[in-house]
N, C-alpha and C positions, 0 to 999 in steps of 0.2 A: 522501500517504505517500511512503516512500523511492523515489527514481526508478530505482535499479538493483537488480535481484535476480538470483540465480544460477540457472543451468539446473538443472532438476529431472529426476531419472531414478531408475529402479530402485525404484519404490514399488509394493508389492503392492496392487492395487486392482481392483474390479469395473468392467468397461468400460461397462456399460449406463448410458446417460444419457437421461432423458426429455426430449425437446425439442419434443414436440407436445402438444396439449391439446384439451380440449373447447371449446365456445363460451365465450369469456371473459365473466366477470361484471364489467362496467364500470359504475361509477356514472354515471347519466345525468340528474342534475337539470338544470334550465335553467341554462346557463352564465352566470355573472355575476361581475364583480370585486367586487361589493358596493360599499359607500360608503367603505370604510376603506383601500383599497389601490389603487395605480395601477401597472399592469404595462406601461405604454407603452414604457418603456426599462428593461430588466433587465440588470444586470451580475452576474457570478459571480466571487467571490474565493475562492481556495483553492489546493490543491496538486495532486498527480497525480490524485486522485479527481475533482477538479473538471475537470481537463483531459481526462479520458476515458482515462487510462493503463490498460493491461491487457496481460496476457500478456508482462510484462516489457518493455513498450515503449510508445511513443506513436506511433500511426499513424492514418491517415485514418478508417478504419472506427470505431475507438474514439472519435475526436473527434466523429464524427457521432452516436454513441450515448452521449455523455456525459450525465450527469444534468442539467446546465444546458441542453443542447440539447433534451432531452426536456421540461424545464420550460418553455422558451421556446415550444415547439410548442403546449403546452397553454395558455399565457398568451395566445397569439394568439386563442384562442376567446373571450377576455374582454377584448379590446382591446389586447393586447400587440403590440409592433412587431417589426421585424427583430432578429435576434440574430446578431452577427458573431463567428465563431470564427477563430482563426489556423490554418485548415485547411492541411494539406500538399497540394500540387497533385496532381492525379490521376497524373501521370507519376512522382511521388515518393511515392506513396500509402503506402508502407511506413515512412515517417518515420524513426524511430530504429532500425528493425528490431525484431523481436519473436519470441516463441516460438510454434511451432505443433505440434500433435500429429500425428505421422505414423504411429503404430501402437502396438501393445502387444506385450510379450514373451509367450512361452507361459504365464508365470505371472501375466499380467495387469498387469504393470508398464508404465506409459506410456513411450513413446519420443518425445522432442521434438527439434526442430531449430530453429536460429535462422534467420529469414528475413533475408537480406542483400542482396536485389535491390531495385531501385527505391526506394532509401532517399533521404532528403533531407539528406545529410551533405556540407557544403561544405568541411570541414576535418577531417582525422583526428587531428591533434595541435596544439592541443587540439581535442577534438570540438566542432564547431560545425554547426548546422543551417541549412538554407535560410531566409533572412530572411523575415519577414512583419511589416512595420512600419506597415501601415494601422491605424487605430483599431480596437480589438477590445473585445468585451464579455465574453468568457470569459478571465479573467485567471488561470486555473489554471496553476500552475507546478510541475511535478514536482520533488520534493525540497525545496521551501522549508519552512522552519520559522518559527514565530512569532518565534523568537529572531533571525531573519535579516532581518526586514522593514525594518530601518533600516541595513543594511550598504551602505556606499557602494561603487559599482562592481559591484553584484550583477548588473547587466545588461551587464557588459563581457566580453571574451573570457576573462578569468581568473575570472569569476563562475559563475553558473548558465547552462549552454548553452540551456536552455529559456526562460529569461527574456531572455538575450541575443538570442534569435531574434526576440522581439517588441519589442526596444528599439532605437530609431533610433540610428545611430552617433554622432550629436551629443549623445546623452543617456546615454552609456554609464556615467556616474557615478551615474545615478539609483538611488534605493532603491526597493524594492517599495512601501513606504508612500507615497512621493512619486508613484508611478504611480497608485496608488489615489486619492490626493488630487486628481489631475487629472480624475478621472471624476466631476465634480460635477453633471452634468446627468442622472444616472440617477434613475429614480423608484422602483425596487425593486431589492433585492439579495439574494444568498445568500452566506453566509460559512461555509465548512467548512474550517477551518485549525487545525493544532495536532497532528495525528497524528504528524508526523515529529519533533516535539519529544520524543517518547518511543520512537517506532518504530525509529529508527536504532540506539539503544542496544539494543533488544530483538533486532533481526535480526542484530546482530553478536554475539549471545550474551552481552552485557555484558562482553565480553572486550577490546574496543578501548579503548586509552588516548587515541585521537584526540579532540580537542575537538569535532569535527564529529559524533561519535557519543555525546556525553554527553547526559544528560537535561537539558533546559532548566531553570534555576533558576526556582522558582515566581514570585518577585518580578519577574523579567525577563518572563516570560510574561504576567503580570498587566498590567504597564506597557505592553508592546507591543500586546497584544490590545485594551486599552482605547483606545489611540490609533487603532487600525485601525477599531474600531466608531465612534469619534467622527468619523473621516473619512467613513465610509459614511453616517452620519446627520446630517452637517453642515447639510443643508438640510431636515431633518425627514423624510427618506426612511424608508419602511418596509422591512422585510426579514425574513429568517429566518436564525438561527444554528443550527449543528449541533454536538453534542458529539462527543467522541473515543471511539470504541469501544475496549474492552479488547482490545489486540492479541494477547493470549495465547489468544484464542478463535478465531483465524482459521486456515485450513488450513496456513499457513506453520509453525505451531507444533503442530498436532494430527495431522499426517499420518504422520510418520516414527516417532513413539514406539511405536505399536502393533506395527509390524514388528520393532522392536528388542526389545520386550518378548516377542514371540512367539519370536524367536530364542533368547533366554535361557531362556524357559520350556520350549521344546521340547528344550533340551539340559541341563535341570535345573541351570542356572547361577543361583545366588542373587543375583547382582548384577554390577556393573561399577565401574570406576574412571574418574573424569574430572578434568580440570583445571578450576578455577573462577576466574572473574574474569580480570583482566589479568595476574595473577601466576602463580605456579607451584604453588600449593597443590592438593593432591589431595583429592577427596571420594569417599566410598563411596556408590554408588547401588544400593539394593536393587531387585530386579526389580519388586517391588510398587509402588515409588515412581515408576516410569516412567509418564508421562502422567497424573500425579496432581497437578493444579495446586495443591491445598491444602498438600501436604507433600512433593512430589517434584520431578521435573524434566520439562521440556518440550524435546523435540528440535526443531531447526529444519529446514526443508525443504532447506537447504544441506547437511545431513548425509545426504541420501538415498542418495547414491552410496557413502557410507562404511559404511552399516549392514550390507551383506552381507559386509564385511571383518572383522566382529567375530570374534575368536578366531584370526585368522590373523597370522603374523609379517609385518608390513607397515609401510612408511613412506609410504604413498600420500598421506595428508593433509599430512605434513610436507614431502614433495617438492613438492606443489602449492603449499604456503605459501612454500617457498623460491623457486619461480618467480615468485610475486607480489612477494616482497621484492626479488628480483634477476632481473628478466625478461630475462635474457640468453640467447642461443642457445648461448653457450659453456658446455659441460657442466662445465668446471672451476670456473667462477664459481658455477654452480648448486650444484655439489657442496660448494663452500666455504661458501655460504650455508646449505645444509642442515646441514652439520656444525656450524655455529655455532648454528643453531636447536636442534638436538638436544642440544648441550652446555648451552645456556641453560636448557632445560626438562628436562634430565636424562632424555632419552628414549632407550630402547633398542628400536629397531625390529625386533630379532630376537625380541622377546617378543610374546605374543598381544595384538593390538590391542583395547583397550577393557576387557580383563579383568585388567590388572595396572597397578600404579603406574608400572612402567617404560615402558609404552606406552599411556597413558591416552586416553580419548575427549577431544578438544580442547574447550576452553571455548567457543570461537566457535560451536560447533554445538549448544549447549544452554543453557537457562536454569535455574539452580538456584532454590531457594526464596527465597533472599535477593534474587536478581536479579528474580524475579517480584514480590516485595513492593515493590521499588523502582519497578517499572513500574506496579503498581496504585496506589501512593501518589501518584505523579505524575499519573496519569490522573485520579484522583479530584480532586486539587487543580485541575488544568486545567479539568475539567468544572464544578467549582463556580464558577470564574471566568466561564466561558461562560454558565452559567445566571444568574449575578448580572447580567451585562451585558444579557441578554435581558429580565430583570425590570426593570432600571433604565431601559432605553430603550423598554420596551413593545413588544418585537419578538417575532415568532413564534420558537418553539424546537422543533427536532426532536431528541429525545434518542436519537442514534444508538447510544450505549452501551447504553441500556436495550433498544433494539430488537434489536441483534445478540446481546445476552445472552439475550433471550426466545426466539430461534430456534435455540439451540444443539441442541435435540433434533429440529429440523426442523419443517416445516409443509407443508400442501398448499393449492394454490390453482388453481382451474379445471382440476382433474384432473392437475396437475403436482406432483411432490414436490420440495421444496426443503430444503436444509440447508447447513451450512458445510463439508460434506465436499469433499475435493479431487476435482475433475473431475465426480464423480457428483452433487454437490449443486446444480448449475445456477447457483449464485450467484457463485462465485469463479473467476477466470481461472487460467491456467497458472502464474502466479507465486505463487499461494497467498495473495496480499495484496489485489490489486485485483479489481474486480468484472467480470463478463461484461456484455455489453450488456443481457441480461435482468436481471441484478443491478442495473445502473444504473437501469433502468426501474422496478424495485421501489422503489429509494431515492427516485426522483423522485415516485412516487405517495405514499410515506410523507410526504415533504415537503409535497406538495399537501394532504394531510389536515391537517397542522399549520397550513399557511397558511390554509386555509378556516376552520378552527376559530378562529383568532386574529382574522382580518379579516372574518368574516361573508361570505365569498366562496363561490362555487360553481364553482371552477376544475375542469373535468372531468379525470378521471384518464386516463392513457395506457393503451393496450391492450398489456399486458406481453408477450403472446404474439407480437407483431410483432417482438420482439427476440430474438436467438439466445442460447443458452447456449454451453458449450464446443463448438467444432467438432470433430466426429469425423472421422477420415480416411476 
């Protein structure tokens, strides 16, 4: 999934989170790899979810609790070998930096801060991380898309810093596909890739005109994904593919809407006005349509700090956007950029924010019906391609989309309540997109179930209770 997410704050939430449980119910059949799979050398191919990204960052604890690391631990029970990850060193254990929860406001809103100490950053501009160029088996690269696996120079300083970190200097022109093609001696693999091909469009509210945030064309996804699977199965290797979850069901899109809706309802306000898409068109949003995925809008977590400003004369969002467009410390330049933005979008910040066409809710902070439909159509097409590849190659398949859809109303396991709720649901980390260590353990166990069913194996499942959920202050 997307490698960078925004700081979240000012969300009205209940602070209680269940982090302990009763004795776990762990499947305990006699461990065996069966006769159809060989786990002696396992490699993992994917994006930030595969790398162990969480809390808006990649750091050592997250790497150690990535679902591939958990899978590898369980594979060792049935003949699996060592599993090498590009771990950040202990003295740089905070890696890229990440969000941590430091408290709650009197109304229950979370307060977070960014950890900036003991990071593994060797260059600030461009951002580059401490190198790890030994051979690795976890090839999870935060931010990568299926559309990008054949991009030359993806491992260079101008490419993806997470891939650059694990790319030797003399191979900086290498593509991600070429890197995977080098790993011909693996005996088993996992492939969970494709989330970012739709996620970056969604998390930008469908408002970005940047090519990097566009939904990947289906024909390009099909061609590149097929090449990747062919590379991973070139010597008859077995493995597991995973589908792409519907991103509109994650906390990033389901957390802010209820607080916005409550603000409008409490003040007897029938609706609000928002800009839609990358243009300047306004749409009327009825209060009843908020957080109604079938016929309404979904707010992004990036809009959390703007929700309390509804109804106030304010230019906060536009000032913040001006600083992004022109990040100068010179207030005259910032003011000039702000004036141009307000002129381009016909915004009058003296009007009530979100309640009028003169000062509308920005498109980047919500998904309207048409944008949601684009996300869902692409997700369906991509998942059909993934399923077809699993069928054609005789590989195991974990339908992540079906799984995350099935748990929208929550579930219980070993005395612990789980749901996609932000913070209190135990599954998702503080960025609202990536999982907690406990969430990654649950994913690993779901994959093990699919692997065992496909290959007549009895790989034991992990004890999920040994992995944490959100850390409370």
